[in-house]
VEXDREN-2710 file (C-alpha; in Angstrom, 1 decimal):
% VEXDREN-2710
k/r/px/py/pz
1/MET/-14.8/25.8/0.9
2/LEU/-13.5/22.4/1.9
3/ARG/-11.3/20.9/-0.8
4/LEU/-9.5/17.5/-0.9
5/ARG/-6.1/18.4/-2.2
6/GLY/-4.9/15.6/-4.4
7/SER/-1.3/15.1/-5.2
8/SER/-0.1/13.7/-8.5
9/PRO/-0.3/9.9/-8.7
10/PRO/2.7/8.3/-6.9
11/GLN/5.5/7.1/-9.0
12/LEU/5.8/3.3/-9.3
13/GLU/7.8/2.2/-6.3
14/VAL/10.0/-0.8/-6.0
15/GLU/9.1/-3.3/-3.3
16/LEU/11.1/-6.3/-2.3
17/ILE/9.7/-9.9/-2.3
18/ASP/11.2/-12.4/0.0
19/VAL/12.2/-15.5/-1.9
20/ALA/12.7/-19.0/-0.5
21/GLY/13.1/-22.3/-2.3
22/GLY/14.8/-25.6/-2.5
23/GLY/15.3/-28.8/-4.6
24/PHE/18.0/-27.3/-6.8
25/ALA/21.4/-29.0/-7.5
26/PRO/23.7/-28.4/-4.6
27/ASN/26.1/-25.5/-5.0
28/SER/24.5/-24.4/-8.3
29/LYS/23.4/-20.9/-9.3
30/VAL/19.8/-19.8/-9.8
31/ASP/18.2/-16.8/-11.7
32/ILE/15.1/-15.3/-10.3
33/SER/12.5/-13.7/-12.6
34/VAL/9.4/-11.6/-12.0
35/ASP/6.8/-11.7/-14.9
36/GLY/9.4/-13.2/-17.3
37/LYS/12.2/-10.7/-16.6
38/VAL/15.3/-11.8/-14.7
39/VAL/15.6/-9.5/-11.6
40/VAL/18.3/-11.3/-9.6
41/ALA/21.0/-13.4/-11.3
42/ASN/23.6/-15.9/-10.0
43/VAL/22.0/-16.6/-6.6
44/PRO/24.2/-19.3/-5.0
45/VAL/22.5/-22.5/-3.9
46/ASP/23.7/-24.1/-0.6
47/PRO/25.1/-27.7/-0.4
48/GLN/21.6/-28.9/0.6
49/GLY/20.0/-27.4/-2.7
50/ASN/18.3/-24.5/-1.0
51/LEU/18.3/-20.8/-1.7
52/PRO/20.2/-18.9/1.0
53/PRO/18.1/-17.0/3.5
54/GLY/17.4/-13.3/2.9
55/VAL/17.1/-13.5/-0.9
56/GLN/14.8/-10.7/-2.1
57/ALA/13.6/-9.9/-5.6
58/PRO/12.5/-6.4/-6.6
59/ARG/9.0/-5.9/-7.9
60/ARG/7.5/-2.6/-9.2
61/SER/4.3/-1.7/-7.3
62/PRO/1.4/-1.5/-9.7
63/GLU/-1.3/1.1/-10.0
64/GLY/-4.2/-1.0/-8.7
65/ASP/-4.3/-4.7/-8.1
66/LYS/-2.7/-7.3/-10.4
67/PRO/-1.2/-10.8/-10.4
68/PHE/2.5/-11.5/-10.9
69/GLN/4.6/-14.6/-11.4
70/LEU/7.9/-15.3/-9.5
71/VAL/10.2/-18.0/-11.1
72/ALA/13.5/-19.4/-9.9
73/THR/15.5/-21.3/-12.6
74/GLN/18.7/-23.2/-12.1
75/GLN/21.4/-22.1/-14.5
76/GLY/22.3/-24.8/-17.0
77/ASP/19.1/-26.8/-16.3
78/PRO/16.0/-24.9/-17.3
79/ALA/13.9/-27.9/-16.3
80/ALA/14.9/-27.3/-12.6
81/THR/12.4/-24.5/-12.1
82/ALA/10.2/-23.4/-9.2
83/SER/7.4/-20.9/-9.7
84/GLN/4.9/-19.1/-7.5
85/ALA/1.9/-16.9/-8.6
86/SER/0.8/-14.1/-6.3
87/ARG/-1.0/-10.7/-6.4
88/VAL/0.3/-7.2/-5.6
89/THR/-1.7/-4.1/-4.8
90/ALA/-0.8/-0.5/-4.6
91/LEU/-1.5/1.5/-1.4
92/ASN/-4.5/3.8/-2.1
93/VAL/-7.4/5.6/-0.4
94/GLY/-10.2/7.4/-2.1
95/ILE/-13.5/9.1/-1.2
96/GLN/-16.9/9.4/-3.0
97/PRO/-18.7/11.6/-3.7
98/ARG/-16.0/14.0/-4.9
99/LYS/-18.0/17.0/-3.4
100/ALA/-19.7/16.9/0.0
101/ARG/-20.1/19.0/3.1
102/PRO/-17.6/18.3/5.9
103/SER/-20.2/16.8/8.1
104/SER/-21.7/14.5/5.3
105/LYS/-21.1/10.8/5.2
106/VAL/-18.8/9.8/2.3
107/ARG/-17.6/6.4/1.1
108/PHE/-14.0/5.7/2.0
109/ARG/-12.3/3.0/-0.1
110/GLY/-8.8/1.7/0.5
111/ARG/-6.5/-1.0/-0.5
112/GLY/-2.9/-2.2/0.1
113/PHE/-3.2/-2.3/3.9
114/THR/-1.8/-5.8/4.3
115/GLY/-0.4/-5.5/7.8
116/PRO/-2.2/-7.1/10.7
117/GLY/-5.1/-5.2/12.4
118/ARG/-7.2/-2.2/11.5
119/VAL/-6.5/0.8/9.3
120/TYR/-6.6/4.1/11.2
121/ALA/-7.4/7.6/9.8
122/HIS/-5.7/10.3/11.9
123/TYR/-7.4/13.7/11.3
124/ARG/-4.7/16.4/11.8
125/TYR/-5.4/20.1/12.0
126/LYS/-2.8/22.7/13.0
127/ASN/-0.2/20.0/13.8
128/LYS/-2.5/18.2/16.3
129/THR/-4.5/15.0/15.9
130/ARG/-8.1/16.0/16.3
131/LYS/-9.7/12.6/15.8
132/THR/-8.8/9.0/14.8
133/VAL/-11.3/6.6/13.2
134/SER/-10.7/3.1/12.1
135/PHE/-11.6/0.8/9.2
136/LYS/-11.4/-3.0/9.1
137/PRO/-9.5/-4.3/6.0
138/SER/-10.2/-7.7/4.6
139/GLY/-8.8/-10.1/2.0
140/PRO/-5.2/-10.6/1.0
141/CYS/-5.0/-7.1/-0.6
142/GLY/-6.1/-5.3/2.6
143/THR/-9.1/-3.6/1.1
144/PHE/-11.9/-1.7/3.0
145/SER/-15.0/0.3/2.1
146/ALA/-17.1/2.2/4.6
147/ARG/-19.3/5.2/4.9
148/LYS/-18.2/7.7/7.6
149/ARG/-18.4/11.5/8.2
150/GLN/-15.9/13.2/6.0
151/ILE/-14.5/15.2/8.9
152/PRO/-15.7/13.6/12.1
153/VAL/-15.4/16.6/14.4
154/ARG/-17.9/19.2/15.4
155/ARG/-17.4/22.6/13.7
156/PRO/-14.1/21.7/11.9
157/GLY/-11.8/24.7/11.8
158/THR/-11.0/26.5/8.7
159/GLY/-7.6/25.9/7.1
160/GLN/-5.6/22.9/6.0
161/TRP/-6.7/19.4/7.3
162/THR/-4.5/16.3/6.7
163/VAL/-5.7/12.8/7.2
164/GLN/-3.0/10.1/7.5
165/PHE/-4.1/6.5/6.8
166/ASP/-1.9/3.8/8.4
167/GLN/-2.1/0.7/10.6
168/GLN/-0.9/2.4/13.8
169/LYS/-3.5/3.1/16.5
170/SER/-1.8/6.4/17.5
171/TYR/-0.6/9.0/15.1
172/ALA/3.1/8.9/14.5
173/ARG/5.1/10.8/11.9
174/ALA/5.6/8.0/9.3
175/SER/9.0/6.5/8.6
176/ARG/7.5/4.9/5.5
177/ARG/5.3/6.9/3.2
178/PRO/1.7/6.7/4.5
179/CYS/-1.4/7.2/2.5
180/SER/-2.6/10.7/3.3
181/CYS/-5.0/13.3/2.0
182/GLY/-5.3/17.0/2.7
183/TRP/-8.4/19.2/2.9
184/ARG/-8.5/23.0/2.9
185/SER/-11.5/24.5/4.7
186/SER/-12.8/28.1/4.7
187/SER/-15.9/29.8/6.0
188/ARG/-17.6/29.9/2.6
189/ALA/-20.2/27.2/1.5
190/PRO/-18.7/23.9/2.6
191/SER/-18.0/21.3/-0.1
192/ALA/-15.2/18.9/-0.8
193/SER/-13.7/17.8/-4.1
194/ALA/-11.2/15.0/-4.9
195/ARG/-9.4/14.3/-8.1
END
């Protein structure tokens, strides 16, 4: 049996948002809020009225795709405010149908691949890359949807398969957490299941 081994949903992770801005009173202090909550306080403004380079505000990664609002407010003058709306999406890959033969075509859907270039799925078996296929993400949230063979190799071996999704053409052990799935295959009637 071929089974997609699902892990528990990832915990919400904190990501950092680069913040830049200007037009504040020289040498004042600014508070930065995300969705109405102050996340960085007392940011010093330079003599030209700009935020210093390298200011980052933490933002919790959502489950799914959602908008957020970033606001910088000058302390002592709430009218001196700059805001920016944006969207954030969680890294995710899923397959449908939940049960299919290893050689069947399934629908792969992914999001959160916002780097430049294609998304690569590296099929690993017994610590070796057996095949790499690619997907073309689109839009600001880096989404893709495509039908491909579930395991694109002839006669997939029995045992544990891992597929690592990333934006590197060649497989590399990830320094950041990639999006990966595992399949267990045996010689019984082939099927796959996903949570």
